C-alpha positions as CSV (number, residue, x, y, z in Angstrom):
1,M,-28.1,120.7,57.4
2,S,-25.5,119.1,55.2
3,H,-26.2,118.3,51.5
4,S,-24.2,116.4,49.0
5,A,-22.2,118.1,46.2
6,L,-22.4,119.4,43.6
7,L,-22.6,123.1,44.6
8,P,-23.0,125.1,41.3
9,G,-20.3,127.7,41.0
10,V,-16.5,128.1,41.2
11,L,-13.7,127.0,43.4
12,A,-11.3,130.0,43.2
13,V,-7.7,129.6,44.2
14,D,-5.1,132.4,44.5
15,A,-1.8,130.9,45.5
16,G,1.0,133.3,46.2
17,N,4.6,132.9,47.4
18,S,3.7,133.8,51.0
19,K,0.0,132.8,51.3
20,T,-2.8,131.0,49.6
21,D,-6.5,132.1,49.5
22,L,-9.4,130.0,48.4
23,A,-13.0,130.9,47.9
24,L,-16.1,128.8,47.1
25,V,-18.3,131.1,45.0
26,G,-21.9,130.3,43.9
27,A,-22.9,130.7,40.3
28,D,-24.8,133.8,41.3
29,G,-21.6,135.4,42.7
30,T,-22.3,134.7,46.4
31,V,-19.2,133.9,48.4
32,L,-20.1,130.6,50.2
33,A,-16.8,129.9,52.0
34,T,-13.2,131.1,52.3
35,A,-10.0,129.6,53.5
36,R,-6.3,130.7,53.8
37,G,-3.1,128.6,53.8
38,G,0.6,129.1,53.5
39,G,2.8,129.9,50.5
40,F,2.6,128.0,47.2
41,Q,6.1,127.1,45.8
42,P,5.9,124.2,43.5
43,Q,9.3,125.0,42.1
44,H,10.7,123.9,45.4
45,T,8.2,121.2,46.6
46,G,7.1,119.9,43.3
47,P,3.6,120.3,41.8
48,A,2.0,117.3,43.5
49,A,3.1,118.3,47.0
50,A,2.1,122.0,46.4
51,V,-1.4,121.0,45.2
52,A,-1.7,118.4,48.0
53,A,-1.4,121.3,50.5
54,L,-4.5,122.8,49.0
55,A,-6.6,119.7,49.8
56,P,-7.2,120.4,53.5
57,L,-8.3,123.9,52.6
58,V,-10.8,122.6,50.1
59,D,-12.1,120.2,52.7
60,D,-12.5,123.2,55.0
61,L,-14.5,125.1,52.3
62,A,-16.8,122.1,51.8
63,R,-17.5,121.9,55.6
64,Q,-18.2,125.6,55.7
65,A,-20.7,125.3,52.8
66,G,-22.4,122.3,54.5
67,T,-21.5,119.7,51.8
68,T,-20.5,116.1,52.3
69,W,-18.1,116.1,49.4
70,R,-15.5,113.3,49.5
71,P,-12.5,112.4,47.3
72,G,-13.6,110.1,44.5
73,G,-17.3,111.1,44.9
74,R,-19.3,113.8,43.0
75,P,-17.4,117.0,42.2
76,L,-17.6,119.8,44.7
77,T,-18.5,122.4,42.2
78,D,-18.6,123.2,38.5
79,H,-15.2,124.7,37.8
80,V,-11.8,125.3,39.4
81,S,-10.2,128.7,38.6
82,A,-6.6,128.6,39.9
83,C,-4.3,131.7,39.6
84,L,-1.0,130.5,40.8
85,A,2.3,132.0,41.6
86,N,5.3,130.2,40.1
87,A,3.1,128.9,37.3
88,D,5.4,130.8,34.9
89,L,6.0,128.4,32.0
90,P,3.5,126.4,29.9
91,V,4.9,123.1,31.2
92,E,4.4,124.3,34.8
93,E,0.8,125.3,34.1
94,Q,0.2,121.9,32.6
95,Q,1.7,120.0,35.5
96,L,-0.3,122.0,38.0
97,H,-3.5,121.5,35.9
98,E,-3.0,117.8,35.9
99,A,-2.4,117.8,39.7
100,I,-5.5,119.8,40.4
101,A,-7.7,117.9,38.0
102,G,-6.6,114.6,39.7
103,Y,-8.5,115.6,42.9
104,G,-11.8,115.8,41.2
105,W,-12.9,119.0,42.8
106,A,-14.7,120.1,39.6
107,P,-15.2,118.6,36.1
108,S,-13.3,121.5,34.5
109,V,-10.1,123.2,35.6
110,H,-8.3,126.3,34.4
111,V,-4.8,127.2,35.6
112,A,-3.1,130.5,35.0
113,N,-0.3,132.6,36.4
114,D,-1.5,134.7,39.3
115,T,-0.8,137.9,37.4
116,F,-3.9,137.0,35.2
117,G,-6.0,137.1,38.3
118,L,-4.7,140.5,39.2
119,L,-5.5,141.7,35.6
120,R,-9.1,140.4,35.9
121,A,-9.6,141.9,39.3
122,G,-8.7,145.3,37.9
123,T,-10.7,145.2,34.7
124,D,-14.1,144.5,33.4
125,G,-13.0,142.5,30.4
126,P,-10.0,140.9,28.5
127,L,-8.2,144.1,27.8
128,G,-5.3,145.5,29.7
129,V,-1.9,145.0,31.3
130,A,-1.1,144.0,34.8
131,V,2.1,144.3,36.7
132,V,2.4,142.5,40.0
133,C,5.2,143.6,42.4
134,G,4.9,141.5,45.5
135,A,7.5,139.0,46.6
136,G,8.8,139.1,43.1
137,I,7.7,140.9,39.9
138,N,5.8,139.9,36.8
139,C,3.7,141.3,34.0
140,V,1.0,140.1,31.6
141,G,-1.0,141.8,28.9
142,L,-4.2,140.7,27.2
143,R,-6.2,141.7,24.2
144,P,-9.9,140.7,23.5
145,D,-8.7,138.6,20.5
146,G,-6.7,136.4,22.9
147,R,-3.2,137.7,22.2
148,T,-1.1,137.9,25.3
149,A,2.2,139.3,26.4
150,R,4.1,137.3,29.0
151,W,7.5,136.9,30.6
152,P,9.2,133.8,32.0
153,A,9.5,135.6,35.3
154,L,12.2,133.3,36.8
155,G,14.0,136.0,38.6
156,R,17.4,137.4,37.8
157,L,18.0,134.5,35.5
158,T,15.4,135.9,33.1
159,G,16.2,139.6,33.6
160,D,13.8,140.4,36.4
161,W,14.6,142.9,39.1
162,G,12.8,144.0,42.2
163,G,9.7,143.0,44.1
164,G,9.7,142.9,47.9
165,G,12.3,140.2,48.1
166,G,14.6,141.8,45.5
167,L,14.3,145.2,47.1
168,A,15.1,143.8,50.5
169,E,18.2,142.0,49.2
170,E,19.4,145.2,47.4
171,A,18.8,147.3,50.6
172,M,20.8,144.8,52.7
173,W,23.6,144.7,50.1
174,H,24.0,148.5,50.2
175,A,23.6,148.7,53.9
176,A,26.3,146.0,54.5
177,R,28.8,147.7,52.2
178,A,28.2,151.1,53.9
179,E,28.9,149.5,57.3
180,D,32.3,148.1,56.3
181,G,33.4,150.9,54.1
182,R,33.0,149.4,50.6
183,G,30.1,151.7,49.8
184,P,28.8,155.1,50.5
185,A,27.1,155.9,53.8
186,T,23.3,155.3,54.0
187,L,20.6,155.4,56.5
188,L,19.6,151.9,55.6
189,S,22.1,150.1,57.9
190,P,21.1,151.7,61.2
191,M,17.4,151.7,60.2
192,I,17.5,148.0,59.3
193,G,19.2,147.3,62.5
194,A,16.7,149.3,64.5
195,H,13.8,147.5,62.8
196,F,15.0,144.2,64.1
197,G,16.4,145.5,67.4
198,L,20.0,144.9,66.4
199,A,23.1,147.0,65.8
200,G,22.9,147.2,62.0
201,A,22.4,145.3,58.7
202,N,25.4,143.0,59.2
203,A,24.1,142.0,62.6
204,V,20.8,141.2,61.0
205,A,22.5,139.2,58.3
206,E,24.4,137.2,60.9
207,A,21.3,136.6,63.0
208,M,19.5,135.2,59.9
209,H,22.5,133.1,58.9
210,L,22.7,131.5,62.4
211,G,19.0,131.0,62.7
212,R,18.4,133.5,65.5
213,L,16.2,135.5,63.2
214,D,13.7,133.9,60.8
215,P,15.0,134.6,57.2
216,A,11.4,134.8,56.1
217,R,11.3,138.2,57.8
218,L,13.8,139.6,55.2
219,H,10.9,141.0,53.2
220,E,10.3,143.5,56.0
221,V,13.4,145.3,54.9
222,S,11.5,146.6,51.9
223,R,9.4,148.7,54.3
224,V,12.5,150.1,55.9
225,L,13.7,151.0,52.4
226,F,10.7,153.2,51.9
227,A,11.1,154.8,55.3
228,A,14.7,155.6,54.5
229,G,13.6,157.1,51.2
230,G,11.1,159.2,53.0
231,A,13.9,160.5,55.1
232,G,15.8,161.5,51.9
233,D,18.4,158.8,51.8
234,P,20.0,158.9,48.3
235,T,20.7,155.1,48.2
236,A,17.1,154.3,49.1
237,L,15.7,156.8,46.6
238,D,17.9,155.3,43.9
239,L,16.5,151.8,44.6
240,I,12.9,153.1,44.6
241,D,13.6,154.9,41.3
242,R,14.9,151.8,39.8
243,Q,11.8,149.8,40.9
244,A,9.5,152.4,39.4
245,D,11.5,152.2,36.1
246,E,11.2,148.4,36.1
247,V,7.4,148.4,36.6
248,A,6.9,151.1,34.0
249,R,9.3,149.4,31.6
250,L,7.3,146.1,31.8
251,A,4.0,147.8,31.3
252,V,5.2,149.8,28.3
253,V,6.8,146.8,26.6
254,A,3.6,144.8,27.1
255,L,1.5,147.6,25.6
256,T,3.9,147.8,22.7
257,R,3.9,144.1,22.0
258,L,0.1,144.1,21.9
259,D,-0.2,147.3,19.8
260,L,-2.1,149.0,22.6
261,L,-0.1,152.2,23.0
262,E,-2.5,154.2,20.8
263,Q,-5.7,153.6,22.8
264,P,-6.8,154.0,26.4
265,V,-5.9,150.7,28.2
266,P,-6.0,149.8,31.9
267,V,-2.6,149.2,33.5
268,V,-3.4,147.3,36.7
269,L,-0.9,147.5,39.5
270,G,-0.9,145.0,42.4
271,G,1.1,142.9,44.8
272,G,2.2,144.0,48.3
273,V,4.8,146.6,47.1
274,L,2.4,148.4,44.8
275,A,-0.7,147.9,46.8
276,S,0.9,149.7,49.8
277,R,0.6,152.8,47.6
278,Q,3.9,154.3,48.6
279,P,3.9,157.8,47.1
280,L,7.7,157.7,46.4
281,L,7.1,154.7,44.1
282,L,3.7,155.4,42.7
283,D,4.3,159.1,41.8
284,N,7.5,158.1,40.1
285,L,5.9,155.2,38.3
286,T,2.8,157.2,37.1
287,A,5.1,160.0,35.8
288,R,7.0,157.5,33.7
289,L,3.8,156.0,32.3
290,A,2.5,159.4,31.5
291,A,5.6,160.1,29.5
292,D,6.0,156.8,27.7
293,A,2.4,155.5,27.5
294,P,0.2,158.6,27.9
295,L,-3.1,156.8,27.1
296,A,-2.4,154.2,29.8
297,E,-4.8,154.2,32.7
298,P,-2.9,153.1,35.8
299,R,-5.0,151.7,38.7
300,V,-4.1,150.0,41.9
301,V,-5.9,146.8,43.0
302,V,-5.8,146.2,46.8
303,A,-8.6,143.6,46.9
304,P,-7.6,140.0,47.8
305,P,-6.2,138.5,44.6
306,V,-8.6,135.5,44.9
307,L,-11.2,137.9,43.6
308,G,-9.6,137.8,40.2
309,A,-9.5,134.0,40.1
310,A,-13.2,133.9,41.1
311,L,-14.2,136.5,38.4
312,L,-12.3,134.4,35.8
313,G,-14.3,131.4,37.0
314,L,-17.6,133.2,36.6
315,D,-16.5,134.3,33.1
316,H,-15.9,130.6,32.3
317,L,-19.5,129.7,33.5
318,G,-21.0,132.6,31.5
319,A,-22.4,134.1,34.6
320,A,-24.7,137.1,34.4
321,P,-23.3,140.6,35.1
322,A,-25.3,140.6,38.3
323,A,-23.2,137.7,39.6
324,H,-20.0,139.6,38.9
325,R,-21.3,142.7,40.7
326,R,-22.4,140.6,43.7
327,L,-19.0,139.0,43.9
328,R,-17.2,142.4,43.8
329,E,-19.5,143.7,46.5
330,A,-18.3,140.9,48.8
331,Y,-14.9,142.5,48.8
332,P,-15.1,146.1,50.0
333,T,-11.8,147.0,48.3
334,A,-12.8,145.4,45.0
335,R,-12.9,148.5,42.8
336,P,-9.5,149.6,41.5
337,I,-8.1,152.9,42.7
338,A,-6.6,155.4,40.3
339,A,-2.9,155.5,40.7
């Protein structure tokens, strides 16, 4: 039987470049409803349009939970905890906060970059560093006293390199040059072609350019890159090595900025590229951390990132430890895995 809002708890949002996950979580940590939508890219659509795309998903959560919540009526729940990709600058966080607050889903709203959600999913408190390597790459660090380390994370314009999208583009670049003689031979060209059922990397590029192949599939090339590395291809191995260096470099700089190099600190690793636990990448990365930050404790989070947003929401409500445990138990992969 339906009931009217308010449902005590948290509306948790994890909005990534390729997909968006929402969860309605009770104050006791029970997952009441979940929903999934497409990518969240306010830098292209504008904050208002990006948040508007969340509204049908929130409506779906309300229906699943049996509530009659309506816009302009009572709030749906106590708090919105939104960890959002592309909320990289304070002005972007503020714009997204205002857009979300305008819907009235909850009387309080907190917006943070999605990397903070990853950090919370992989730790039990406000101490640690998180590096996300998914479609792109980003890093945050946090101390219990509230000090943070952050990056603009606007891509190559702000010094970033890698992530699934970046690795795919680099692999295509090397493969194309190998094909036409401008670069050394590499397995990447024939392997990329075979993955898409085409002659080679240039044929793949042409098909994407002409619309015969969905450009959104470019990220699949990163998987081909690791396969080529596994086959011993020097070009692929160089790119994987560089990615390991970038991830380790971000983590070490964050630890240094926060004066955390001299104590054991979790370094949480997540996003599709890291969560796939490719040994060529993780073994390289952990060796670099062992050398440059020997007290760091690398761990991989493979749980849905919305878990971190929900945990932050329970923190905001002052929920009991049992609520946090119950929430983690709802996600079988919730506990971090030692890297």
